[in-house]
Structure formats: structure tokens, C-alpha cells
C-alpha positions in Angstrom: 172.7 122.1 79.2 171.8 121.3 75.4 171.4 124.2 73.2 170.3 125.0 69.9 173.6 125.6 67.5 173.5 129.4 66.4 176.4 131.6 64.9 180.0 132.5 66.4 181.1 134.9 67.8 183.6 135.7 66.2 180.6 135.8 62.7 179.2 137.8 65.1 181.4 140.2 65.3 182.7 140.3 62.0 178.8 141.2 60.5 179.0 144.1 63.3 182.2 145.4 61.8 181.0 145.4 58.4 177.9 146.5 59.6 179.2 149.6 61.3 181.2 150.3 58.5 178.9 150.4 55.5 176.7 152.8 57.9 179.5 154.7 58.4 180.2 154.8 54.5 176.9 155.9 53.5 176.3 158.6 55.7 180.3 159.7 54.3 178.5 159.4 50.7 175.5 161.3 51.8 177.3 163.9 53.2 179.6 164.8 49.8 176.3 164.2 47.8 175.1 167.4 49.9 178.1 169.7 50.4 177.9 168.5 46.1 174.2 169.8 46.3 175.2 172.8 48.0 177.1 174.4 45.8 175.8 173.0 41.7 173.0 174.2 40.2 170.8 172.3 38.9 171.2 174.0 35.5 174.0 175.7 33.2 174.1 177.4 30.2 176.3 175.1 28.0 179.8 176.5 27.1 180.9 176.6 22.9 182.9 174.1 21.8 181.4 171.4 24.4 180.5 167.5 23.8 177.2 167.8 26.2 174.0 167.6 24.2 171.9 171.0 25.3 168.4 171.3 26.1 166.2 174.1 25.2 167.8 178.1 25.0 171.0 175.9 25.6 170.8 174.6 29.1 172.0 172.0 30.9 171.7 169.6 33.7 174.5 169.7 36.0 172.6 167.8 39.3 170.5 165.2 36.4 173.8 164.5 35.1 176.1 164.4 38.5 173.7 162.3 40.2 174.3 159.6 37.3 178.4 159.7 37.4 178.1 159.9 41.2 175.4 156.5 42.0 177.7 154.6 40.0 181.1 154.5 41.4 179.3 155.3 44.8 177.5 151.8 44.7 181.1 150.5 43.5 183.0 152.1 46.8 179.9 150.4 48.8 180.6 146.8 47.8 184.6 147.1 48.1 183.9 148.6 51.9 181.6 145.3 52.2 184.1 143.0 51.2 186.0 144.6 53.3 184.6 145.3 56.5 183.8 141.1 56.2 187.3 140.2 55.3 189.0 142.7 58.2 186.3 142.5 60.8 187.0 138.1 60.8 190.9 138.5 61.0 190.3 141.6 63.6 187.5 139.1 65.8 189.5 135.9 65.4 192.7 138.5 66.8 190.5 140.0 69.5 188.6 136.5 71.1 192.5 134.5 71.1 192.8 134.6 74.5 189.2 133.3 75.3 190.1 130.4 73.2 193.1 129.3 75.4 190.7 130.3 78.3 187.9 127.6 77.1 190.7 124.9 76.5 191.5 125.1 79.9 188.1 125.5 80.8 187.2 121.6 78.8 190.8 120.2 81.1 189.5 121.1 84.4 185.8 119.6 83.4 187.7 116.4 82.3 189.4 116.5 86.2 192.8 118.0 85.3 193.2 121.2 87.7 196.7 121.4 87.3 196.1 123.2 84.3 197.1 127.3 84.0 196.5 129.5 81.1 198.4 132.1 82.6 198.1 134.4 79.6 200.8 137.2 78.6 200.3 140.7 78.0 199.2 143.9 80.0 196.1 143.8 81.7 192.7 143.9 80.6 189.5 142.3 80.6 190.8 138.9 78.8 193.3 138.4 81.5 191.2 139.6 84.2 189.5 136.2 83.3 192.4 134.1 82.8 193.7 135.6 86.3 190.4 134.8 88.0 190.3 131.3 86.2 194.0 131.1 87.3 193.5 131.6 90.6 190.1 129.7 91.0 191.8 126.4 89.9 194.3 126.5 91.9 191.9 126.8 94.8 190.2 123.8 93.5 192.9 121.7 93.4 194.1 122.9 96.9 190.7 121.6 97.8 190.6 118.8 96.3 193.7 117.6 97.9 192.6 118.4 101.5 189.4 116.7 100.4 191.1 113.7 99.0 194.1 113.4 102.4 190.7 114.2 104.7 189.1 110.6 103.6 192.5 108.9 103.3 192.3 110.3 107.4 189.5 110.1 108.4 189.3 106.0 107.0 192.6 105.5 108.1 191.0 106.7 111.5 187.7 104.9 111.8 189.2 102.3 110.6 191.1 101.5 113.6 188.4 101.6 115.9 187.4 98.9 113.9 189.7 96.5 113.4 190.4 96.9 117.2 187.1 95.9 117.8 187.3 93.0 115.3 191.0 91.8 117.4 188.9 91.7 120.8 186.0 89.4 119.5 188.3 87.2 117.8 190.0 87.2 121.4 187.2 86.4 123.4 185.8 84.1 120.8 189.0 81.9 120.7 190.0 82.2 124.3 188.3 79.2 126.6 188.1 81.8 129.3 188.3 84.7 128.3 188.4 88.1 130.7 184.4 89.5 129.9 184.7 92.4 131.9 188.2 93.7 131.3 187.0 92.9 127.3 183.7 94.8 127.8 185.3 97.7 128.9 188.1 98.0 125.9 184.9 97.9 123.5 183.5 100.5 125.3 186.4 102.6 125.4 187.4 101.9 121.3 183.4 102.9 120.7 183.7 105.6 122.6 185.9 106.9 120.3 184.5 106.0 117.1 181.6 107.4 118.6 183.7 111.0 119.2 185.5 110.9 115.5 181.9 110.6 113.7 180.2 113.3 115.8 183.4 115.2 115.0 183.2 114.3 111.4 180.0 115.6 111.3 180.3 118.7 113.2 183.7 119.7 110.9 181.1 118.7 107.5 178.5 121.0 109.5 180.4 123.9 109.5 181.6 124.1 106.4 178.9 123.8 104.3 177.7 127.0 106.5 174.0 125.1 107.5 173.1 127.7 110.6 171.4 130.4 111.7 173.2 133.2 112.8 171.9 134.7 116.4 173.6 137.7 118.2 176.1 135.7 120.6 179.1 137.2 123.1 182.3 135.6 122.9 183.8 136.4 126.7 179.6 134.6 127.7 181.3 131.8 125.7 185.3 131.6 127.2 183.8 131.5 130.6 181.6 128.4 130.1 184.1 126.7 128.4 186.6 127.6 131.0 184.2 126.6 133.3 182.5 123.1 131.7 186.4 122.4 131.3 188.1 123.3 135.0 187.9 119.4 136.2 190.1 118.4 133.0 192.3 121.4 133.6 192.5 120.3 137.9 193.4 116.6 136.8 196.3 118.3 134.5 196.8 120.8 137.1 197.0 123.7 135.2 195.3 127.1 135.7 192.8 128.1 134.1 192.8 132.7 133.7 189.6 134.3 131.6 189.7 138.3 131.5 188.9 140.5 128.4 185.5 142.4 127.4 182.3 142.2 126.6 183.0 140.6 122.4 179.9 140.8 120.4 179.3 138.9 117.3 176.6 137.4 115.2 177.0 133.2 114.3 175.7 129.7 115.8 176.1 130.1 119.3 176.7 126.2 119.8 179.5 126.1 116.8 181.3 129.1 118.8 181.0 127.9 121.7 182.7 124.1 120.4 185.3 126.4 118.5 185.9 128.0 122.5 185.8 124.6 124.0 187.9 122.9 121.3 190.7 125.3 121.7 190.7 125.7 125.8 190.8 121.6 125.8 193.6 121.6 123.1 195.2 124.0 125.2 194.8 122.0 128.8 195.7 118.5 126.8 198.9 120.2 125.2 200.6 121.2 128.0 202.8 121.3 131.1 203.5 118.4 132.3 202.5 119.8 136.0 201.7 123.4 136.9 200.9 124.9 133.6 198.6 127.7 132.5 195.8 128.8 130.2 195.3 132.4 129.3 191.9 133.1 127.7 191.0 136.8 126.7 188.6 138.6 125.1 188.4 142.5 123.6 186.8 144.6 120.4 188.7 146.3 117.7 187.2 148.6 115.3 184.7 146.0 113.2 186.4 142.9 115.0 185.8 140.8 117.9 189.4 138.5 119.2 189.1 135.6 121.2 192.6 134.5 122.4 194.2 131.7 124.1 197.7 131.4 125.1 199.0 127.8 126.5 202.6 127.0 127.7 204.1 123.5 127.0 206.5 122.6 124.7 208.7 124.7 122.1 207.3 124.0 118.3 208.1 124.6 115.4 206.5 127.8 112.9 206.3 124.9 111.0 205.0 122.7 112.7 202.1 124.9 113.5 201.7 125.5 110.2 199.9 122.2 109.9 198.5 121.8 112.8 194.6 123.0 111.5 194.7 120.0 108.6 192.8 117.1 110.2 194.3 114.5 112.0 197.7 116.1 112.3 198.8 116.2 116.0 202.1 118.2 117.8 205.7 116.3 117.9 205.1 114.1 121.2 201.6 114.7 121.3 200.5 110.8 122.0 196.9 109.6 122.9 195.4 109.3 126.0 191.7 109.3 127.2 191.4 113.1 126.7 193.5 113.6 123.4 190.8 114.2 121.2 190.6 112.5 117.9 193.1 115.0 116.1 190.0 117.1 114.8 190.0 119.8 117.5 192.0 122.6 115.4 190.3 121.1 112.1 187.1 121.9 113.8 188.1 125.6 115.4 189.2 126.5 111.3 186.7 125.9 109.9 184.0 127.3 112.4 185.8 130.3 112.1 185.7 129.9 108.3 182.4 129.7 108.0 182.0 132.7 110.1 183.9 134.5 107.9 187.2 134.9 110.6 190.1 134.4 110.8 192.2 131.9 112.7 196.1 132.5 114.0 198.7 129.7 115.3 202.3 131.5 116.7 204.6 129.6 118.5 205.4 131.2 122.5 209.1 132.0 122.6 209.0 129.9 126.1 207.2 127.0 124.3 203.6 126.3 124.0 201.1 128.2 121.3 198.7 131.5 120.9 195.8 130.9 119.6 193.7 134.2 117.8 190.9 133.8 116.5 189.4 137.3 115.2 185.3 136.9 114.4 183.5 140.2 112.5 181.8 142.5 115.1 177.9 142.7 115.8 176.4 145.8 114.1 175.3 148.0 116.8 
């Protein structure tokens, strides 16, 4: 935005200090003058031997002579206070606004793309230091968000490049092979294309969750848990996994489609990344004051806390999590994290002592 040039804040503060000082000085001189008038008579008799010129009958005009003496000296005092107020106000304003200059410099650096700079304003807490601390916090979050987006873009490009490169290789083989296996190539192309479509849809869903472009409606998490378990029951049976659902009504508000996707992703992740056989997945919903909870527990391999902390990042997979027909595209928990954040909730991942994962989604409860 282009703005017309104007006086600086420092100049305005200096003028304000000087103006206030002048008003205070005028009031003080007026009070002194009124006090003098209260105890000084209008006229007085001339004392013998005085050099003052008397008026009629030897009477001397005291008040008029006092005004003649007082006014010039009061004008000198006011002029001195005006200069003193301007100079002192300019210096004081510069000292007060010095922290703001550091904030301005940091803002200019951030505008050029440098997000690593921090103000770190020293001293005790005041308005300027609160502003500087808030700005440092904002820069830290922006830097983390930009780094996350860069990693996501790089990972997404790599993931999208893989099916495209595979498709190109299959087509090259079909073109150069004099007797190609058309049915086999078509099947592999279909699988690669399906994976590319799934990845694209996951990216679109993740973008939609991050933008919060949805209408909030009443949702019962217990019904979504039952629907997700029923949908994924055939997959669990093929993997030899036992699904268990329990809990109470858990009303919240949000997008039914996104929250269903969240639940399906959690249950799918728990089924796929489980024991080779004889594993279990437990889904539970419950309420607490002001919040509703959706928990998913699954058996599986032993996971370290450091590894669990990275599972919500896009395209991150645990140790030994190989790609199978149901391994997903590496965005399952990232989508869950984004949907939870878009619904003002929290996602907690905790490794189970005996192996596997304990996941808790905490969302605000719906108003009664």
C-alpha cells in the first residue's frame, strides 16, 4: 500500500511532550499570578525615600507595576521550556522507540524471506518486549511451516515421479519388445495408475483439511468408528486381525466426511501395520468434560518414541513398513493430523509397551 509521507512517530511524540510541558508551564504561571494578585493590593502609599514615581496623593500602582515586571520573565521561562521540551522530548522519544526499530528491522528481513532472524529483545516485560516475543514466536512458526511445506513438496514430487517413471518404463518395454505380454503390462499399468490416483486424492484431501474449507455439522464419533470398522472388516479378516469396538456416544462438530476419513485412516493404519497374524485393533470412543476422545490401539512391532514422533509427517513410514497392496501412500497419519488440527483438536501417538501403537484423537465436544 502506497501512503503519503508524514511526520515520524518520534517527531509526534517530541511535539506532544513539548506541548504538554508548555500547557503545564502556562497553568503554573497562571497559578502563581493569581496567588500574587490575592495578596498584593491594587495601590500602596509611597514609602519615604523610595525612588518610585508616585501618582496622585502619593499612591503607587502596585499591581500594574508587578505585571510589568512579571510578564517578560514569564515569557523567557516559557521560551526556555519550549526549547527544553522539544529537545528532551526528541531524546526521550528516541530512547522509548529504540526497541520498535529492532522489530521493524526484523520485519524487513522477514519480508525478504529470511525467517531465521530473531529479535530477542532483552529486559523486563513491557509492551514492546511482548510485541518482540510474539513476533519471534510467529517467525519460528512460519519457519517451521515453510520447512514443512518444502519437505512436503519434495516428498510429493518424489512420490508422484515414481509411478510416472514406472509407467514410462513399462511403455518403453512394450514398444521395444517384439512379443510383449500385453495382459501383464496392462495389469501393472493399472496398478501403477491406481496408486497415482490414490496419491493425488490423498494430496487433495490433505490440502482441503489444511484450508478448513468445510461446513461444521453435528457428528457422533461412535457412529463413525462403527462405520469404519464395518468397512474395513474384510481387510482385517484377510490379515487375520481382530477388530473390537466399544465406547459411548461422542458428539462433536465438524465435517462428517473428513472425520470419517480420519477414522478410516486410523483403523486402516492399525490393521496394515500389525502383527503378521493374530493381531488386534481396539477402537474406543468416550467423553470428558468439554472434549470427546477417539482411541485406536493396535498390536505390532516395537516402536521407539523417536520414530513415533515422525509418523505424522507426510510420506513417513515406520521401520519395516514395506509397500504392499494396502500399504497406502504414506499420507494416512499426516491426513489424520491435518484433519484433527482443522477441527481444533489434538492428536497423540504413543508406543505401546508390548509393541504397536496407541493413538488418541481429542476433539471439542458439541454444545448441549
